[in-house]
TORGUFI-680096 format. One record per residue (C-alpha): x, y, z; residue number from 1. Coordinates in nm, 2 decimals, always signed. Layout:
BEGIN
atom c1->X c2->Y c3->Z k->NUM
...
This chain:
BEGIN
atom c1->-6.63 c2->+10.19 c3->+2.98 k->1
atom c1->-6.73 c2->+9.83 c3->+2.96 k->2
atom c1->-6.65 c2->+9.57 c3->+3.22 k->3
atom c1->-6.40 c2->+9.41 c3->+2.99 k->4
atom c1->-6.22 c2->+9.75 c3->+2.94 k->5
atom c1->-6.23 c2->+9.79 c3->+3.32 k->6
atom c1->-6.08 c2->+9.45 c3->+3.37 k->7
atom c1->-5.80 c2->+9.53 c3->+3.13 k->8
atom c1->-5.73 c2->+9.86 c3->+3.30 k->9
atom c1->-5.73 c2->+9.69 c3->+3.63 k->10
atom c1->-5.50 c2->+9.42 c3->+3.49 k->11
atom c1->-5.25 c2->+9.69 c3->+3.38 k->12
atom c1->-5.27 c2->+9.87 c3->+3.71 k->13
atom c1->-5.22 c2->+9.55 c3->+3.91 k->14
atom c1->-4.93 c2->+9.45 c3->+3.68 k->15
atom c1->-4.76 c2->+9.78 c3->+3.73 k->16
atom c1->-4.81 c2->+9.77 c3->+4.10 k->17
atom c1->-4.65 c2->+9.42 c3->+4.11 k->18
atom c1->-4.33 c2->+9.54 c3->+3.93 k->19
atom c1->-4.31 c2->+9.86 c3->+4.13 k->20
atom c1->-4.34 c2->+9.67 c3->+4.46 k->21
atom c1->-4.07 c2->+9.43 c3->+4.36 k->22
atom c1->-3.84 c2->+9.72 c3->+4.28 k->23
atom c1->-3.93 c2->+9.88 c3->+4.61 k->24
atom c1->-3.85 c2->+9.54 c3->+4.78 k->25
atom c1->-3.51 c2->+9.53 c3->+4.62 k->26
atom c1->-3.43 c2->+9.88 c3->+4.74 k->27
atom c1->-3.55 c2->+9.81 c3->+5.09 k->28
atom c1->-3.32 c2->+9.50 c3->+5.10 k->29
atom c1->-3.03 c2->+9.71 c3->+4.98 k->30
atom c1->-3.10 c2->+9.96 c3->+5.26 k->31
atom c1->-3.12 c2->+9.68 c3->+5.52 k->32
atom c1->-3.50 c2->+9.69 c3->+5.57 k->33
atom c1->-3.57 c2->+9.32 c3->+5.53 k->34
atom c1->-3.91 c2->+9.32 c3->+5.69 k->35
atom c1->-4.03 c2->+9.61 c3->+5.47 k->36
atom c1->-3.89 c2->+9.42 c3->+5.17 k->37
atom c1->-4.08 c2->+9.11 c3->+5.27 k->38
atom c1->-4.40 c2->+9.32 c3->+5.29 k->39
atom c1->-4.34 c2->+9.47 c3->+4.94 k->40
atom c1->-4.29 c2->+9.11 c3->+4.80 k->41
atom c1->-4.61 c2->+8.99 c3->+4.97 k->42
atom c1->-4.81 c2->+9.28 c3->+4.83 k->43
atom c1->-4.65 c2->+9.22 c3->+4.49 k->44
atom c1->-4.76 c2->+8.85 c3->+4.50 k->45
atom c1->-5.11 c2->+8.96 c3->+4.58 k->46
atom c1->-5.11 c2->+9.21 c3->+4.29 k->47
atom c1->-5.01 c2->+8.92 c3->+4.06 k->48
atom c1->-5.31 c2->+8.72 c3->+4.18 k->49
atom c1->-5.54 c2->+9.02 c3->+4.11 k->50
atom c1->-5.38 c2->+9.07 c3->+3.77 k->51
atom c1->-5.41 c2->+8.71 c3->+3.66 k->52
atom c1->-5.78 c2->+8.70 c3->+3.78 k->53
atom c1->-5.86 c2->+9.02 c3->+3.58 k->54
atom c1->-5.69 c2->+8.89 c3->+3.27 k->55
atom c1->-5.85 c2->+8.55 c3->+3.28 k->56
atom c1->-6.20 c2->+8.69 c3->+3.33 k->57
atom c1->-6.14 c2->+8.94 c3->+3.05 k->58
atom c1->-6.07 c2->+8.65 c3->+2.82 k->59
atom c1->-5.70 c2->+8.74 c3->+2.78 k->60
atom c1->-5.56 c2->+8.39 c3->+2.84 k->61
atom c1->-5.61 c2->+8.14 c3->+2.56 k->62
atom c1->-5.44 c2->+7.82 c3->+2.45 k->63
atom c1->-5.07 c2->+7.82 c3->+2.42 k->64
atom c1->-5.06 c2->+7.87 c3->+2.04 k->65
atom c1->-5.29 c2->+8.17 c3->+2.06 k->66
atom c1->-5.09 c2->+8.31 c3->+2.36 k->67
atom c1->-4.77 c2->+8.27 c3->+2.16 k->68
atom c1->-4.92 c2->+8.46 c3->+1.86 k->69
atom c1->-5.04 c2->+8.73 c3->+2.10 k->70
atom c1->-4.69 c2->+8.76 c3->+2.25 k->71
atom c1->-4.53 c2->+8.78 c3->+1.91 k->72
atom c1->-4.77 c2->+9.06 c3->+1.81 k->73
atom c1->-4.70 c2->+9.25 c3->+2.14 k->74
atom c1->-4.32 c2->+9.22 c3->+2.12 k->75
atom c1->-4.32 c2->+9.31 c3->+1.75 k->76
atom c1->-4.53 c2->+9.63 c3->+1.82 k->77
atom c1->-4.28 c2->+9.72 c3->+2.09 k->78
atom c1->-3.96 c2->+9.69 c3->+1.88 k->79
atom c1->-4.11 c2->+9.83 c3->+1.55 k->80
atom c1->-4.32 c2->+10.11 c3->+1.68 k->81
atom c1->-4.33 c2->+10.19 c3->+2.05 k->82
atom c1->-3.96 c2->+10.19 c3->+2.14 k->83
atom c1->-3.84 c2->+10.36 c3->+1.82 k->84
atom c1->-4.08 c2->+10.64 c3->+1.90 k->85
atom c1->-3.96 c2->+10.66 c3->+2.26 k->86
atom c1->-3.59 c2->+10.65 c3->+2.15 k->87
atom c1->-3.65 c2->+10.94 c3->+1.90 k->88
atom c1->-3.82 c2->+11.15 c3->+2.17 k->89
atom c1->-3.55 c2->+11.07 c3->+2.43 k->90
atom c1->-3.28 c2->+11.16 c3->+2.17 k->91
atom c1->-3.45 c2->+11.49 c3->+2.09 k->92
atom c1->-3.48 c2->+11.57 c3->+2.46 k->93
atom c1->-3.11 c2->+11.47 c3->+2.52 k->94
atom c1->-3.24 c2->+11.22 c3->+2.79 k->95
atom c1->-2.94 c2->+10.98 c3->+2.76 k->96
atom c1->-3.05 c2->+10.75 c3->+3.05 k->97
atom c1->-3.40 c2->+10.71 c3->+2.91 k->98
atom c1->-3.26 c2->+10.66 c3->+2.56 k->99
atom c1->-3.02 c2->+10.39 c3->+2.69 k->100
atom c1->-3.30 c2->+10.19 c3->+2.86 k->101
atom c1->-3.53 c2->+10.23 c3->+2.56 k->102
atom c1->-3.25 c2->+10.11 c3->+2.33 k->103
atom c1->-3.17 c2->+9.80 c3->+2.53 k->104
atom c1->-3.54 c2->+9.71 c3->+2.58 k->105
atom c1->-3.60 c2->+9.76 c3->+2.20 k->106
atom c1->-3.32 c2->+9.52 c3->+2.12 k->107
atom c1->-3.44 c2->+9.26 c3->+2.37 k->108
atom c1->-3.80 c2->+9.29 c3->+2.25 k->109
atom c1->-3.70 c2->+9.17 c3->+1.90 k->110
atom c1->-3.51 c2->+8.88 c3->+2.06 k->111
atom c1->-3.83 c2->+8.79 c3->+2.26 k->112
atom c1->-4.04 c2->+8.80 c3->+1.94 k->113
atom c1->-3.79 c2->+8.57 c3->+1.77 k->114
atom c1->-3.79 c2->+8.33 c3->+2.07 k->115
atom c1->-4.17 c2->+8.32 c3->+2.07 k->116
atom c1->-4.17 c2->+8.26 c3->+1.69 k->117
atom c1->-3.93 c2->+7.97 c3->+1.74 k->118
atom c1->-4.15 c2->+7.83 c3->+2.02 k->119
atom c1->-4.46 c2->+7.85 c3->+1.81 k->120
atom c1->-4.28 c2->+7.67 c3->+1.52 k->121
atom c1->-4.17 c2->+7.40 c3->+1.76 k->122
atom c1->-4.48 c2->+7.38 c3->+1.97 k->123
atom c1->-4.54 c2->+7.02 c3->+2.08 k->124
atom c1->-4.19 c2->+6.90 c3->+2.00 k->125
atom c1->-4.09 c2->+6.88 c3->+2.37 k->126
atom c1->-3.74 c2->+7.03 c3->+2.32 k->127
atom c1->-3.56 c2->+7.10 c3->+2.65 k->128
atom c1->-3.41 c2->+7.45 c3->+2.63 k->129
atom c1->-3.27 c2->+7.66 c3->+2.92 k->130
atom c1->-3.32 c2->+8.03 c3->+2.92 k->131
atom c1->-3.09 c2->+8.29 c3->+3.07 k->132
atom c1->-3.17 c2->+8.66 c3->+3.13 k->133
atom c1->-2.93 c2->+8.94 c3->+3.18 k->134
atom c1->-3.00 c2->+9.12 c3->+3.51 k->135
atom c1->-2.89 c2->+9.45 c3->+3.37 k->136
atom c1->-3.07 c2->+9.48 c3->+3.03 k->137
atom c1->-3.31 c2->+9.18 c3->+3.01 k->138
atom c1->-3.13 c2->+9.02 c3->+2.72 k->139
atom c1->-3.27 c2->+8.67 c3->+2.69 k->140
atom c1->-3.07 c2->+8.38 c3->+2.55 k->141
atom c1->-3.12 c2->+8.01 c3->+2.50 k->142
atom c1->-2.90 c2->+7.72 c3->+2.63 k->143
atom c1->-2.62 c2->+7.91 c3->+2.80 k->144
atom c1->-2.53 c2->+8.26 c3->+2.90 k->145
atom c1->-2.26 c2->+8.43 c3->+2.69 k->146
atom c1->-1.93 c2->+8.54 c3->+2.84 k->147
atom c1->-2.04 c2->+8.90 c3->+2.78 k->148
atom c1->-2.39 c2->+9.03 c3->+2.71 k->149
atom c1->-2.40 c2->+9.14 c3->+2.34 k->150
atom c1->-2.66 c2->+9.40 c3->+2.43 k->151
atom c1->-2.51 c2->+9.58 c3->+2.73 k->152
atom c1->-2.17 c2->+9.42 c3->+2.78 k->153
atom c1->-2.25 c2->+9.27 c3->+3.12 k->154
atom c1->-2.04 c2->+8.98 c3->+3.25 k->155
atom c1->-2.16 c2->+8.62 c3->+3.23 k->156
atom c1->-2.23 c2->+8.63 c3->+3.61 k->157
atom c1->-2.51 c2->+8.88 c3->+3.55 k->158
atom c1->-2.72 c2->+8.62 c3->+3.37 k->159
atom c1->-2.99 c2->+8.44 c3->+3.57 k->160
atom c1->-3.10 c2->+8.09 c3->+3.47 k->161
atom c1->-3.48 c2->+8.08 c3->+3.45 k->162
atom c1->-3.66 c2->+7.77 c3->+3.57 k->163
């Protein structure tokens, strides 16, 4: 493999480690192990530094317009190809929990693509929009959280405002 391919593989691994360690930290907090949770969060932050360094050196961070186009392409692939394939396989295997998580992610990836398209169309217009994310399914909405999540039915209180 080339160094660029190695950088992208390292980026993927560091990114996954970050998410995994944050999930581990949440579980440690739930179990009352706050010091271990803090360690997991520290390691997750370090993995983010590594991932960003690898991506930047690989040339994966461009200007905002190019980054939005890249994000649209990635999200579109996920909701048109990746998740539909995963959903079909989970359905065939009667893996209901996997199918549920793939279904909600698929719905939200299309929303993300649309939000990115809107941002691209309005790039440089300095609109001030708030974003809210459902803590249960990841649904992402503009301006204000709905009373109930249209994707998973979660209550308004499950939405986090993103700064």
